[in-house]
C-alpha beads as a LAMMPS data file, in Angstrom:
LAMMPS data file: protein, C-alpha beads

433 atoms
432 bonds

1 atom types
1 bond types

-500.0 500.0 xlo xhi
-500.0 500.0 ylo yhi
-500.0 500.0 zlo zhi

Masses

1 110.0

Atoms # bond

1 1 1 303.358 164.167 -273.207
2 1 1 306.575 162.450 -272.269
3 1 1 307.384 162.208 -268.584
4 1 1 310.438 163.974 -267.212
5 1 1 312.243 160.602 -266.726
6 1 1 311.621 159.524 -270.346
7 1 1 313.117 162.732 -271.667
8 1 1 316.170 162.427 -269.427
9 1 1 316.739 158.800 -270.478
10 1 1 317.008 159.907 -274.090
11 1 1 320.243 161.619 -273.259
12 1 1 323.353 159.403 -273.537
13 1 1 324.650 160.776 -270.265
14 1 1 323.500 163.538 -267.957
15 1 1 325.791 166.420 -267.220
16 1 1 326.385 165.771 -263.548
17 1 1 330.061 165.122 -264.164
18 1 1 332.124 166.347 -261.265
19 1 1 335.324 166.735 -263.210
20 1 1 334.362 165.678 -266.735
21 1 1 333.976 167.748 -269.880
22 1 1 330.992 169.690 -268.630
23 1 1 332.713 170.868 -265.487
24 1 1 333.990 174.418 -265.869
25 1 1 337.483 174.157 -264.305
26 1 1 339.869 171.415 -265.381
27 1 1 340.143 168.339 -263.164
28 1 1 343.664 169.330 -262.143
29 1 1 342.565 172.815 -261.076
30 1 1 339.625 171.452 -259.072
31 1 1 341.759 168.838 -257.330
32 1 1 344.463 171.366 -256.449
33 1 1 341.901 173.743 -254.964
34 1 1 340.263 170.934 -252.968
35 1 1 343.589 169.663 -251.671
36 1 1 344.837 173.105 -250.617
37 1 1 341.534 174.111 -249.029
38 1 1 341.078 170.993 -246.933
39 1 1 344.707 170.918 -245.843
40 1 1 344.454 174.540 -244.640
41 1 1 340.961 174.324 -243.115
42 1 1 340.211 170.680 -242.262
43 1 1 337.645 171.454 -239.504
44 1 1 335.466 173.389 -241.982
45 1 1 334.810 170.347 -244.182
46 1 1 333.362 168.449 -241.242
47 1 1 330.591 171.077 -240.930
48 1 1 329.404 170.631 -244.527
49 1 1 325.697 169.738 -244.733
50 1 1 325.475 169.152 -248.502
51 1 1 324.184 165.587 -248.045
52 1 1 321.094 166.976 -246.277
53 1 1 320.382 169.184 -249.324
54 1 1 320.809 166.201 -251.642
55 1 1 318.518 163.968 -249.586
56 1 1 315.765 166.618 -249.395
57 1 1 315.859 167.186 -253.147
58 1 1 315.766 163.483 -254.028
59 1 1 312.925 162.926 -251.548
60 1 1 310.879 165.712 -253.142
61 1 1 311.326 164.332 -256.685
62 1 1 310.767 160.641 -256.013
63 1 1 307.704 160.495 -258.277
64 1 1 306.989 162.299 -261.525
65 1 1 304.925 165.460 -261.199
66 1 1 304.233 168.751 -262.997
67 1 1 307.257 170.476 -264.497
68 1 1 306.569 173.570 -262.389
69 1 1 306.752 171.486 -259.216
70 1 1 310.094 170.011 -260.292
71 1 1 311.490 173.487 -260.974
72 1 1 310.284 174.651 -257.555
73 1 1 312.093 171.747 -255.889
74 1 1 315.189 172.478 -257.974
75 1 1 315.229 176.139 -256.903
76 1 1 314.845 175.053 -253.273
77 1 1 317.735 172.667 -253.793
78 1 1 319.821 175.495 -255.258
79 1 1 319.047 177.708 -252.246
80 1 1 320.029 174.934 -249.846
81 1 1 323.316 174.350 -251.675
82 1 1 324.124 178.066 -251.734
83 1 1 323.607 178.239 -247.960
84 1 1 326.340 175.609 -247.537
85 1 1 328.857 177.530 -249.663
86 1 1 331.117 178.684 -246.840
87 1 1 331.454 175.265 -245.203
88 1 1 331.404 173.069 -248.333
89 1 1 333.743 174.724 -250.820
90 1 1 336.279 171.923 -250.460
91 1 1 333.738 169.088 -250.753
92 1 1 333.409 166.944 -253.893
93 1 1 329.664 166.470 -253.358
94 1 1 329.163 170.253 -253.146
95 1 1 330.838 170.817 -256.532
96 1 1 328.882 167.933 -258.037
97 1 1 325.611 169.474 -256.826
98 1 1 326.539 172.879 -258.269
99 1 1 327.135 171.498 -261.764
100 1 1 324.125 169.187 -261.538
101 1 1 321.726 171.998 -260.642
102 1 1 322.973 174.106 -263.536
103 1 1 322.442 171.284 -266.016
104 1 1 319.001 170.346 -264.680
105 1 1 317.905 173.990 -264.814
106 1 1 318.876 174.034 -268.488
107 1 1 317.350 170.636 -269.340
108 1 1 313.957 171.495 -267.847
109 1 1 313.921 175.200 -268.829
110 1 1 313.609 176.227 -265.186
111 1 1 313.879 179.881 -264.292
112 1 1 316.235 180.763 -261.464
113 1 1 313.597 183.214 -260.241
114 1 1 310.390 181.828 -258.747
115 1 1 308.924 180.050 -255.728
116 1 1 311.302 178.017 -253.584
117 1 1 308.960 176.254 -251.199
118 1 1 310.632 173.699 -248.969
119 1 1 310.932 170.258 -250.607
120 1 1 308.359 167.785 -249.313
121 1 1 308.050 164.057 -249.667
122 1 1 305.046 163.033 -251.796
123 1 1 303.070 159.867 -251.252
124 1 1 303.694 157.268 -253.957
125 1 1 301.013 157.207 -256.662
126 1 1 301.288 153.422 -256.951
127 1 1 302.511 150.805 -254.488
128 1 1 306.266 150.300 -254.654
129 1 1 307.447 146.911 -255.947
130 1 1 308.791 144.504 -253.302
131 1 1 312.561 144.914 -252.697
132 1 1 314.945 142.482 -254.372
133 1 1 316.715 139.950 -252.148
134 1 1 320.105 141.289 -250.956
135 1 1 322.123 138.759 -252.925
136 1 1 319.995 138.633 -256.074
137 1 1 321.545 139.184 -259.497
138 1 1 320.623 142.213 -261.600
139 1 1 317.137 142.195 -263.086
140 1 1 316.845 139.516 -265.718
141 1 1 315.218 141.951 -268.148
142 1 1 318.157 144.394 -267.939
143 1 1 319.885 145.096 -271.284
144 1 1 323.198 143.386 -271.961
145 1 1 324.974 146.743 -272.143
146 1 1 324.326 146.973 -268.388
147 1 1 326.493 143.906 -267.742
148 1 1 330.109 144.520 -268.753
149 1 1 331.169 140.912 -269.289
150 1 1 327.981 139.929 -271.126
151 1 1 328.305 142.853 -273.527
152 1 1 331.222 141.184 -275.369
153 1 1 330.954 138.298 -277.862
154 1 1 331.624 134.876 -276.374
155 1 1 334.764 134.380 -278.452
156 1 1 336.165 137.831 -277.593
157 1 1 339.532 138.108 -275.868
158 1 1 339.423 137.960 -272.094
159 1 1 339.248 141.373 -270.413
160 1 1 342.235 142.579 -268.377
161 1 1 341.301 143.569 -264.820
162 1 1 343.457 145.726 -262.553
163 1 1 343.468 146.554 -258.836
164 1 1 344.123 149.646 -256.734
165 1 1 344.210 149.830 -252.940
166 1 1 344.567 152.675 -250.432
167 1 1 344.896 152.019 -246.701
168 1 1 346.761 152.825 -243.483
169 1 1 349.098 155.775 -243.172
170 1 1 348.297 155.923 -246.188
171 1 1 349.763 153.262 -248.472
172 1 1 348.881 153.138 -252.159
173 1 1 348.973 150.176 -254.512
174 1 1 348.435 151.565 -258.016
175 1 1 346.768 149.907 -260.982
176 1 1 350.299 149.189 -262.224
177 1 1 351.209 147.354 -258.963
178 1 1 353.533 150.106 -257.731
179 1 1 353.493 150.293 -253.916
180 1 1 354.014 153.692 -252.288
181 1 1 353.695 155.319 -248.879
182 1 1 352.492 158.914 -249.078
183 1 1 351.713 162.026 -247.037
184 1 1 348.810 163.424 -249.150
185 1 1 347.084 165.344 -246.372
186 1 1 343.748 166.892 -247.334
187 1 1 341.586 165.972 -250.333
188 1 1 343.055 163.915 -253.202
189 1 1 341.490 162.101 -256.187
190 1 1 342.158 158.366 -256.342
191 1 1 340.227 157.722 -259.563
192 1 1 338.751 159.998 -262.195
193 1 1 337.498 158.725 -265.553
194 1 1 334.385 158.803 -267.736
195 1 1 332.442 156.500 -265.448
196 1 1 333.304 157.352 -261.872
197 1 1 335.305 159.643 -259.599
198 1 1 336.748 158.725 -256.200
199 1 1 338.129 161.263 -253.734
200 1 1 339.659 160.655 -250.307
201 1 1 340.333 163.102 -247.498
202 1 1 343.291 162.310 -245.235
203 1 1 343.765 163.827 -241.789
204 1 1 346.726 163.716 -239.351
205 1 1 346.779 160.619 -237.157
206 1 1 348.418 162.538 -234.284
207 1 1 348.669 166.319 -233.687
208 1 1 351.765 167.686 -235.401
209 1 1 352.537 164.358 -237.070
210 1 1 353.182 163.880 -240.792
211 1 1 351.327 160.546 -240.564
212 1 1 347.856 160.782 -242.112
213 1 1 344.987 158.348 -242.716
214 1 1 341.686 158.429 -244.594
215 1 1 338.759 159.884 -242.662
216 1 1 336.412 160.603 -245.581
217 1 1 335.637 158.954 -248.932
218 1 1 333.338 160.105 -251.747
219 1 1 332.514 158.088 -254.875
220 1 1 330.490 159.462 -257.804
221 1 1 329.087 156.844 -260.228
222 1 1 328.175 158.821 -263.323
223 1 1 325.023 158.515 -265.415
224 1 1 325.332 155.600 -267.860
225 1 1 323.007 155.057 -270.841
226 1 1 319.790 153.194 -269.925
227 1 1 321.458 151.423 -267.013
228 1 1 321.950 153.683 -264.004
229 1 1 321.287 157.189 -262.747
230 1 1 324.148 159.156 -261.276
231 1 1 324.747 158.026 -257.712
232 1 1 326.999 159.241 -254.926
233 1 1 328.383 157.157 -252.068
234 1 1 329.849 159.049 -249.126
235 1 1 331.530 157.576 -246.037
236 1 1 333.218 159.162 -243.034
237 1 1 334.749 157.927 -239.796
238 1 1 332.020 156.115 -237.825
239 1 1 329.585 156.524 -240.721
240 1 1 329.820 153.703 -243.288
241 1 1 326.371 153.730 -244.954
242 1 1 324.734 150.683 -246.515
243 1 1 323.195 152.903 -249.212
244 1 1 323.949 155.758 -251.577
245 1 1 323.563 159.355 -250.395
246 1 1 319.938 159.489 -251.622
247 1 1 319.015 156.434 -249.531
248 1 1 318.793 154.008 -252.465
249 1 1 320.732 150.763 -252.726
250 1 1 320.831 150.437 -256.513
251 1 1 321.268 152.548 -259.639
252 1 1 317.799 154.052 -259.678
253 1 1 314.619 153.127 -261.562
254 1 1 316.080 152.357 -264.969
255 1 1 315.834 149.077 -266.855
256 1 1 319.220 147.800 -265.629
257 1 1 319.363 149.709 -262.337
258 1 1 320.487 146.725 -260.287
259 1 1 323.712 146.626 -262.311
260 1 1 324.869 149.110 -259.642
261 1 1 324.181 148.222 -256.019
262 1 1 325.477 148.595 -252.474
263 1 1 325.863 145.435 -250.400
264 1 1 326.560 145.659 -246.675
265 1 1 328.867 142.800 -245.649
266 1 1 329.491 143.765 -242.002
267 1 1 327.384 146.621 -240.553
268 1 1 329.502 149.698 -239.967
269 1 1 332.703 147.921 -241.028
270 1 1 332.565 146.502 -244.547
271 1 1 330.616 147.614 -247.635
272 1 1 330.907 146.361 -251.215
273 1 1 329.678 148.330 -254.226
274 1 1 329.112 146.274 -257.373
275 1 1 329.051 148.222 -260.642
276 1 1 328.456 145.394 -263.122
277 1 1 327.810 147.737 -266.035
278 1 1 331.524 148.688 -265.950
279 1 1 332.818 145.385 -264.536
280 1 1 333.929 147.120 -261.329
281 1 1 333.860 146.113 -257.665
282 1 1 334.642 148.587 -254.874
283 1 1 335.354 147.574 -251.266
284 1 1 335.204 150.164 -248.467
285 1 1 336.046 149.279 -244.859
286 1 1 336.374 151.073 -241.563
287 1 1 339.231 149.693 -239.496
288 1 1 339.696 151.474 -236.187
289 1 1 339.036 155.167 -236.803
290 1 1 339.965 155.187 -240.491
291 1 1 338.734 153.996 -243.888
292 1 1 340.342 151.705 -246.451
293 1 1 339.576 151.517 -250.177
294 1 1 340.076 148.758 -252.752
295 1 1 338.816 148.376 -256.320
296 1 1 338.848 145.848 -259.169
297 1 1 338.380 147.513 -262.557
298 1 1 338.863 146.610 -266.252
299 1 1 341.925 148.237 -267.774
300 1 1 339.894 149.958 -270.484
301 1 1 337.705 151.574 -267.819
302 1 1 340.805 152.646 -265.866
303 1 1 342.107 154.524 -268.910
304 1 1 338.778 155.910 -270.163
305 1 1 339.683 159.511 -269.354
306 1 1 337.915 162.517 -270.786
307 1 1 339.616 164.197 -273.741
308 1 1 341.839 167.148 -272.810
309 1 1 341.483 166.185 -269.154
310 1 1 344.715 166.477 -267.185
311 1 1 345.147 163.316 -265.101
312 1 1 348.342 164.164 -263.208
313 1 1 346.623 163.774 -259.834
314 1 1 344.855 160.490 -260.546
315 1 1 346.683 158.630 -257.742
316 1 1 345.567 155.080 -258.558
317 1 1 346.885 155.496 -262.100
318 1 1 349.980 157.698 -261.674
319 1 1 350.857 157.238 -258.003
320 1 1 351.511 159.949 -255.448
321 1 1 353.543 163.011 -256.498
322 1 1 357.259 162.559 -255.794
323 1 1 357.259 165.281 -253.118
324 1 1 354.471 163.446 -251.245
325 1 1 356.206 160.056 -250.957
326 1 1 357.826 158.672 -247.808
327 1 1 360.847 156.357 -247.689
328 1 1 360.245 153.241 -245.564
329 1 1 363.917 152.753 -244.771
330 1 1 364.510 156.242 -243.384
331 1 1 361.577 155.929 -240.992
332 1 1 362.703 152.472 -239.848
333 1 1 366.212 153.768 -239.133
334 1 1 364.915 156.824 -237.290
335 1 1 362.453 154.780 -235.180
336 1 1 364.678 151.779 -234.465
337 1 1 365.042 152.782 -230.813
338 1 1 361.297 152.838 -230.232
339 1 1 358.513 155.371 -230.613
340 1 1 354.792 155.582 -229.737
341 1 1 355.143 152.477 -227.566
342 1 1 356.740 150.262 -230.242
343 1 1 360.323 149.384 -231.065
344 1 1 361.151 148.118 -234.535
345 1 1 361.434 144.596 -233.129
346 1 1 358.120 144.687 -231.217
347 1 1 356.316 146.211 -234.215
348 1 1 357.607 143.395 -236.427
349 1 1 356.445 140.802 -233.904
350 1 1 352.948 142.312 -233.721
351 1 1 352.586 142.509 -237.516
352 1 1 353.861 138.950 -237.905
353 1 1 350.772 137.719 -236.052
354 1 1 348.549 138.676 -238.985
355 1 1 350.997 138.998 -241.883
356 1 1 353.445 136.073 -241.897
357 1 1 354.945 136.976 -245.303
358 1 1 357.388 139.892 -245.005
359 1 1 356.168 141.723 -248.097
360 1 1 355.306 145.413 -248.407
361 1 1 351.978 144.901 -246.626
362 1 1 353.957 143.580 -243.660
363 1 1 356.422 146.501 -243.940
364 1 1 353.555 148.994 -244.111
365 1 1 352.116 147.500 -240.906
366 1 1 355.476 147.967 -239.150
367 1 1 355.753 151.513 -240.499
368 1 1 352.260 152.436 -239.244
369 1 1 352.858 151.074 -235.746
370 1 1 356.125 153.014 -235.466
371 1 1 354.648 156.251 -236.808
372 1 1 351.363 156.186 -234.884
373 1 1 351.297 153.476 -232.220
374 1 1 347.724 152.652 -233.334
375 1 1 347.312 148.869 -233.173
376 1 1 344.342 149.032 -235.571
377 1 1 346.706 149.684 -238.469
378 1 1 347.767 146.043 -238.167
379 1 1 344.274 145.005 -239.214
380 1 1 344.159 147.667 -241.945
381 1 1 347.199 146.075 -243.619
382 1 1 345.748 142.589 -243.113
383 1 1 342.405 143.467 -244.734
384 1 1 344.161 145.339 -247.561
385 1 1 346.002 142.115 -248.424
386 1 1 342.763 140.098 -248.119
387 1 1 341.112 142.512 -250.568
388 1 1 344.000 141.985 -252.982
389 1 1 343.402 138.238 -252.840
390 1 1 339.736 138.804 -253.634
391 1 1 340.125 141.495 -256.312
392 1 1 343.490 141.017 -258.046
393 1 1 343.334 138.904 -261.207
394 1 1 346.903 137.554 -260.924
395 1 1 347.554 135.345 -257.894
396 1 1 351.313 135.588 -258.502
397 1 1 351.133 139.329 -257.796
398 1 1 349.341 139.266 -254.436
399 1 1 352.583 139.922 -252.563
400 1 1 354.927 142.770 -253.490
401 1 1 358.408 142.917 -251.982
402 1 1 360.867 145.781 -251.547
403 1 1 363.064 144.425 -254.331
404 1 1 360.022 144.511 -256.671
405 1 1 359.373 148.147 -255.812
406 1 1 363.053 148.978 -256.359
407 1 1 363.061 147.137 -259.684
408 1 1 359.932 149.003 -260.776
409 1 1 361.425 152.412 -259.955
410 1 1 364.747 151.468 -261.552
411 1 1 362.987 150.332 -264.727
412 1 1 361.054 153.619 -264.900
413 1 1 364.306 155.551 -264.444
414 1 1 366.024 153.468 -267.140
415 1 1 363.160 154.059 -269.608
416 1 1 363.446 157.803 -268.978
417 1 1 367.210 157.749 -269.609
418 1 1 366.743 155.745 -272.809
419 1 1 364.114 158.178 -274.040
420 1 1 366.339 161.143 -273.209
421 1 1 369.296 159.541 -275.026
422 1 1 367.146 158.845 -278.101
423 1 1 365.889 162.424 -278.256
424 1 1 369.407 163.762 -277.823
425 1 1 370.706 161.608 -280.671
426 1 1 367.857 162.704 -282.942
427 1 1 368.520 166.370 -282.133
428 1 1 372.223 166.028 -282.906
429 1 1 371.509 164.141 -286.127
430 1 1 369.250 166.936 -287.390
431 1 1 371.787 169.680 -286.752
432 1 1 373.760 170.820 -289.850
433 1 1 377.409 169.783 -290.002

Bonds

1 1 1 2
2 1 2 3
3 1 3 4
4 1 4 5
5 1 5 6
6 1 6 7
7 1 7 8
8 1 8 9
9 1 9 10
10 1 10 11
11 1 11 12
12 1 12 13
13 1 13 14
14 1 14 15
15 1 15 16
16 1 16 17
17 1 17 18
18 1 18 19
19 1 19 20
20 1 20 21
21 1 21 22
22 1 22 23
23 1 23 24
24 1 24 25
25 1 25 26
26 1 26 27
27 1 27 28
28 1 28 29
29 1 29 30
30 1 30 31
31 1 31 32
32 1 32 33
33 1 33 34
34 1 34 35
35 1 35 36
36 1 36 37
37 1 37 38
38 1 38 39
39 1 39 40
40 1 40 41
41 1 41 42
42 1 42 43
43 1 43 44
44 1 44 45
45 1 45 46
46 1 46 47
47 1 47 48
48 1 48 49
49 1 49 50
50 1 50 51
51 1 51 52
52 1 52 53
53 1 53 54
54 1 54 55
55 1 55 56
56 1 56 57
57 1 57 58
58 1 58 59
59 1 59 60
60 1 60 61
61 1 61 62
62 1 62 63
63 1 63 64
64 1 64 65
65 1 65 66
66 1 66 67
67 1 67 68
68 1 68 69
69 1 69 70
70 1 70 71
71 1 71 72
72 1 72 73
73 1 73 74
74 1 74 75
75 1 75 76
76 1 76 77
77 1 77 78
78 1 78 79
79 1 79 80
80 1 80 81
81 1 81 82
82 1 82 83
83 1 83 84
84 1 84 85
85 1 85 86
86 1 86 87
87 1 87 88
88 1 88 89
89 1 89 90
90 1 90 91
91 1 91 92
92 1 92 93
93 1 93 94
94 1 94 95
95 1 95 96
96 1 96 97
97 1 97 98
98 1 98 99
99 1 99 100
100 1 100 101
101 1 101 102
102 1 102 103
103 1 103 104
104 1 104 105
105 1 105 106
106 1 106 107
107 1 107 108
108 1 108 109
109 1 109 110
110 1 110 111
111 1 111 112
112 1 112 113
113 1 113 114
114 1 114 115
115 1 115 116
116 1 116 117
117 1 117 118
118 1 118 119
119 1 119 120
120 1 120 121
121 1 121 122
122 1 122 123
123 1 123 124
124 1 124 125
125 1 125 126
126 1 126 127
127 1 127 128
128 1 128 129
129 1 129 130
130 1 130 131
131 1 131 132
132 1 132 133
133 1 133 134
134 1 134 135
135 1 135 136
136 1 136 137
137 1 137 138
138 1 138 139
139 1 139 140
140 1 140 141
141 1 141 142
142 1 142 143
143 1 143 144
144 1 144 145
145 1 145 146
146 1 146 147
147 1 147 148
148 1 148 149
149 1 149 150
150 1 150 151
151 1 151 152
152 1 152 153
153 1 153 154
154 1 154 155
155 1 155 156
156 1 156 157
157 1 157 158
158 1 158 159
159 1 159 160
160 1 160 161
161 1 161 162
162 1 162 163
163 1 163 164
164 1 164 165
165 1 165 166
166 1 166 167
167 1 167 168
168 1 168 169
169 1 169 170
170 1 170 171
171 1 171 172
172 1 172 173
173 1 173 174
174 1 174 175
175 1 175 176
176 1 176 177
177 1 177 178
178 1 178 179
179 1 179 180
180 1 180 181
181 1 181 182
182 1 182 183
183 1 183 184
184 1 184 185
185 1 185 186
186 1 186 187
187 1 187 188
188 1 188 189
189 1 189 190
190 1 190 191
191 1 191 192
192 1 192 193
193 1 193 194
194 1 194 195
195 1 195 196
196 1 196 197
197 1 197 198
198 1 198 199
199 1 199 200
200 1 200 201
201 1 201 202
202 1 202 203
203 1 203 204
204 1 204 205
205 1 205 206
206 1 206 207
207 1 207 208
208 1 208 209
209 1 209 210
210 1 210 211
211 1 211 212
212 1 212 213
213 1 213 214
214 1 214 215
215 1 215 216
216 1 216 217
217 1 217 218
218 1 218 219
219 1 219 220
220 1 220 221
221 1 221 222
222 1 222 223
223 1 223 224
224 1 224 225
225 1 225 226
226 1 226 227
227 1 227 228
228 1 228 229
229 1 229 230
230 1 230 231
231 1 231 232
232 1 232 233
233 1 233 234
234 1 234 235
235 1 235 236
236 1 236 237
237 1 237 238
238 1 238 239
239 1 239 240
240 1 240 241
241 1 241 242
242 1 242 243
243 1 243 244
244 1 244 245
245 1 245 246
246 1 246 247
247 1 247 248
248 1 248 249
249 1 249 250
250 1 250 251
251 1 251 252
252 1 252 253
253 1 253 254
254 1 254 255
255 1 255 256
256 1 256 257
257 1 257 258
258 1 258 259
259 1 259 260
260 1 260 261
261 1 261 262
262 1 262 263
263 1 263 264
264 1 264 265
265 1 265 266
266 1 266 267
267 1 267 268
268 1 268 269
269 1 269 270
270 1 270 271
271 1 271 272
272 1 272 273
273 1 273 274
274 1 274 275
275 1 275 276
276 1 276 277
277 1 277 278
278 1 278 279
279 1 279 280
280 1 280 281
281 1 281 282
282 1 282 283
283 1 283 284
284 1 284 285
285 1 285 286
286 1 286 287
287 1 287 288
288 1 288 289
289 1 289 290
290 1 290 291
291 1 291 292
292 1 292 293
293 1 293 294
294 1 294 295
295 1 295 296
296 1 296 297
297 1 297 298
298 1 298 299
299 1 299 300
300 1 300 301
301 1 301 302
302 1 302 303
303 1 303 304
304 1 304 305
305 1 305 306
306 1 306 307
307 1 307 308
308 1 308 309
309 1 309 310
310 1 310 311
311 1 311 312
312 1 312 313
313 1 313 314
314 1 314 315
315 1 315 316
316 1 316 317
317 1 317 318
318 1 318 319
319 1 319 320
320 1 320 321
321 1 321 322
322 1 322 323
323 1 323 324
324 1 324 325
325 1 325 326
326 1 326 327
327 1 327 328
328 1 328 329
329 1 329 330
330 1 330 331
331 1 331 332
332 1 332 333
333 1 333 334
334 1 334 335
335 1 335 336
336 1 336 337
337 1 337 338
338 1 338 339
339 1 339 340
340 1 340 341
341 1 341 342
342 1 342 343
343 1 343 344
344 1 344 345
345 1 345 346
346 1 346 347
347 1 347 348
348 1 348 349
349 1 349 350
350 1 350 351
351 1 351 352
352 1 352 353
353 1 353 354
354 1 354 355
355 1 355 356
356 1 356 357
357 1 357 358
358 1 358 359
359 1 359 360
360 1 360 361
361 1 361 362
362 1 362 363
363 1 363 364
364 1 364 365
365 1 365 366
366 1 366 367
367 1 367 368
368 1 368 369
369 1 369 370
370 1 370 371
371 1 371 372
372 1 372 373
373 1 373 374
374 1 374 375
375 1 375 376
376 1 376 377
377 1 377 378
378 1 378 379
379 1 379 380
380 1 380 381
381 1 381 382
382 1 382 383
383 1 383 384
384 1 384 385
385 1 385 386
386 1 386 387
387 1 387 388
388 1 388 389
389 1 389 390
390 1 390 391
391 1 391 392
392 1 392 393
393 1 393 394
394 1 394 395
395 1 395 396
396 1 396 397
397 1 397 398
398 1 398 399
399 1 399 400
400 1 400 401
401 1 401 402
402 1 402 403
403 1 403 404
404 1 404 405
405 1 405 406
406 1 406 407
407 1 407 408
408 1 408 409
409 1 409 410
410 1 410 411
411 1 411 412
412 1 412 413
413 1 413 414
414 1 414 415
415 1 415 416
416 1 416 417
417 1 417 418
418 1 418 419
419 1 419 420
420 1 420 421
421 1 421 422
422 1 422 423
423 1 423 424
424 1 424 425
425 1 425 426
426 1 426 427
427 1 427 428
428 1 428 429
429 1 429 430
430 1 430 431
431 1 431 432
432 1 432 433
């Protein structure tokens, strides 16, 4: 009889998609609900204990066992998740668990009625293999499909890599190199495609202030062929784990599992997640009380969206909604006389210590000091630029200046006007004389 793991590996991809095809609501509907809920009831999300449910379930299913025992653990998991309903309705991990339980119930023909004994950790049947060295490459016997760059012929065209960053109060650099400053309070999706989903939660920096910063980050790496199991990484203020939510540091027990791994660079401050099977590197930092996010990703992965999936709120791809953007110049003019302990001149001097080039990273540093007075935002801008230097494929695009941002917006506006003019001409041409 096949083991439970062998049967699950036969599937091209498990149905634990948070916002993919198997999810009941559309991605746009889910994101809107999450954003509204967390913006109205931010303290509730902090009480969510879904990660405890996840950890207990994974611990109880570490080794293969009778199907009945798996179903018992799954029902216990379902009960635990249902008990968190009131405090977790706005949490990405909670919705992921809901859809995952439903799919696993179906896959393993588990009845929803039956014993729900508390999950318990079982002793391993065989000794666990020694852990891989922290800086080792993925297992040499892993299939080539689990290494993005090796999966292409040697003479194939070079892949195009893109970068997205999110930091400070908060500032967004999109995959298209647009630079924006946004409000986006509450929960918002940064990335959502066939392979992974990233959601941030932004909270006010000061009571009554429109300035927000990222206090929570959740990343779902979806099931991928024979390479990796679905994994979730979750970070919050003062909690930057060196492992996924289930305690593992790689993609599971599959043949190419080490194609996905968490590497701790600086304990509690800097974590890197390497997803070689999709050619992606994610950098998460805690600077002061808030988190920063940066990613390097192939363009084809960036645009690998699910069919019929509305991507309007995919911030790294489309930017922040127009009604959520903040104008640098207006804030500078308003705060020129000094606010939160900084004048415009003193804020510039402080930012100049770390950011000698007066690009938009420098301007974002000045903006954050004026809007919050939090000196740690200086380092957030500095590290965001350092991550660009590490992750961006074009060294000529490390720095973005205000004139570049203006040119980008003007070009977008011009393309819209040209399209409108073309459609108008076509409409007039088709009308009878």
